[in-house]
C-alpha positions as CSV (number, residue, x, y, z in Angstrom):
1,M,136.3,-22.4,-6.4
2,N,134.5,-25.4,-7.8
3,I,130.8,-25.7,-7.2
4,A,128.9,-29.0,-7.4
5,L,126.1,-27.8,-9.7
6,D,123.9,-30.7,-8.9
7,A,123.7,-30.1,-5.2
8,S,124.6,-26.4,-4.5
9,T,122.5,-23.9,-2.7
10,L,124.3,-20.6,-2.4
11,C,123.5,-17.7,-0.1
12,L,124.3,-14.1,-1.0
13,S,124.0,-11.1,1.2
14,R,122.7,-7.9,-0.4
15,D,124.9,-6.7,-3.2
16,G,126.8,-10.1,-3.1
17,V,128.0,-11.2,-6.6
18,I,128.8,-14.5,-8.2
19,A,130.8,-14.5,-11.4
20,I,130.4,-17.6,-13.6
21,R,132.3,-18.2,-16.8
22,D,131.2,-20.3,-19.8
23,A,128.1,-21.7,-18.1
24,Q,125.9,-21.7,-21.2
25,G,123.0,-24.1,-20.7
26,A,123.2,-24.0,-16.9
27,R,120.1,-23.1,-15.0
28,V,119.8,-20.6,-12.1
29,R,116.9,-20.8,-9.7
30,C,116.1,-18.2,-7.1
31,V,115.1,-19.9,-3.8
32,S,114.6,-16.7,-1.8
33,G,115.2,-13.0,-2.1
34,A,115.8,-11.3,-5.5
35,L,118.6,-11.8,-8.0
36,W,119.8,-9.7,-10.9
37,I,121.5,-11.6,-13.7
38,T,123.5,-10.1,-16.6
39,Q,125.1,-12.2,-19.3
40,D,128.0,-11.3,-21.6
41,S,126.8,-9.8,-25.0
42,C,123.2,-9.8,-23.9
43,T,121.4,-6.4,-23.8
44,A,118.5,-7.7,-21.6
45,D,119.2,-8.3,-17.9
46,T,117.0,-10.6,-15.8
47,I,115.5,-10.2,-12.3
48,L,114.6,-13.5,-10.6
49,L,112.2,-13.7,-7.6
50,P,111.6,-16.8,-5.4
51,G,110.6,-19.8,-7.6
52,D,111.8,-18.1,-10.9
53,S,114.6,-19.7,-13.0
54,I,116.5,-19.0,-16.1
55,S,118.7,-21.0,-18.4
56,L,121.9,-19.2,-19.2
57,Q,122.0,-18.6,-23.0
58,R,125.5,-17.1,-23.6
59,P,129.0,-18.3,-23.3
60,G,131.4,-15.9,-21.5
61,L,130.9,-14.1,-18.2
62,T,127.6,-14.2,-16.3
63,L,127.1,-12.1,-13.2
64,I,124.5,-12.9,-10.5
65,M,123.9,-10.2,-7.9
66,A,121.6,-10.3,-4.9
67,L,119.3,-7.3,-4.8
68,E,118.6,-8.3,-1.2
69,G,119.6,-11.2,0.9
70,A,119.0,-14.2,-1.4
71,S,119.7,-17.9,-2.0
72,L,119.9,-19.6,-5.3
73,R,120.6,-23.0,-6.8
74,L,122.7,-23.7,-9.9
75,Y,121.9,-26.7,-12.1
76,E,124.3,-28.2,-14.6
77,P,123.5,-28.0,-18.3
78,R,121.4,-31.0,-19.3
79,A,123.9,-32.1,-21.9
80,N,126.7,-32.3,-19.3
81,L,124.4,-34.2,-16.9
82,L,123.3,-36.6,-19.6
83,S,127.0,-37.3,-20.5
84,R,127.8,-38.0,-16.9
85,V,124.9,-40.4,-16.5
86,K,125.8,-42.3,-19.7
87,A,129.4,-42.6,-18.5
88,A,128.3,-43.9,-15.1
89,L,126.0,-46.4,-16.7
90,R,128.8,-47.6,-19.0
91,R,131.0,-48.3,-16.0
92,W,128.2,-50.2,-14.1
93,V,126.3,-52.0,-16.8
94,P,128.2,-54.5,-19.1
95,R,127.7,-54.0,-22.8
96,A,125.2,-56.3,-24.4
97,G,127.6,-57.0,-27.2
98,R,130.2,-58.3,-24.8
99,A,127.7,-60.6,-23.1
100,V,126.6,-62.1,-26.4
101,Q,130.2,-62.6,-27.5
102,A,131.0,-64.4,-24.3
103,Q,128.2,-66.9,-24.9
104,C,129.4,-67.9,-28.4
């Protein structure tokens, strides 16, 4: 399943689990309920309550489990988002160098 990280609100019933791979830098925000998050090779787990968020720090597997009915939002790592914005701008805005060359 592919999830659009810039626009996804996910709902989990109690004990529902989402497994995410290699999402280092992505941010998880708890909208409602309570979430338990464990990351591969990390000895400390995290509990999120409504309004709390965490940036995932580890590559590998991350598990997100609802401790009660919960909803969450996933946000793309800033580096990926910045790369996508730059690529979109390159497609829509002509390069200044090309404009100058055309005038010569």
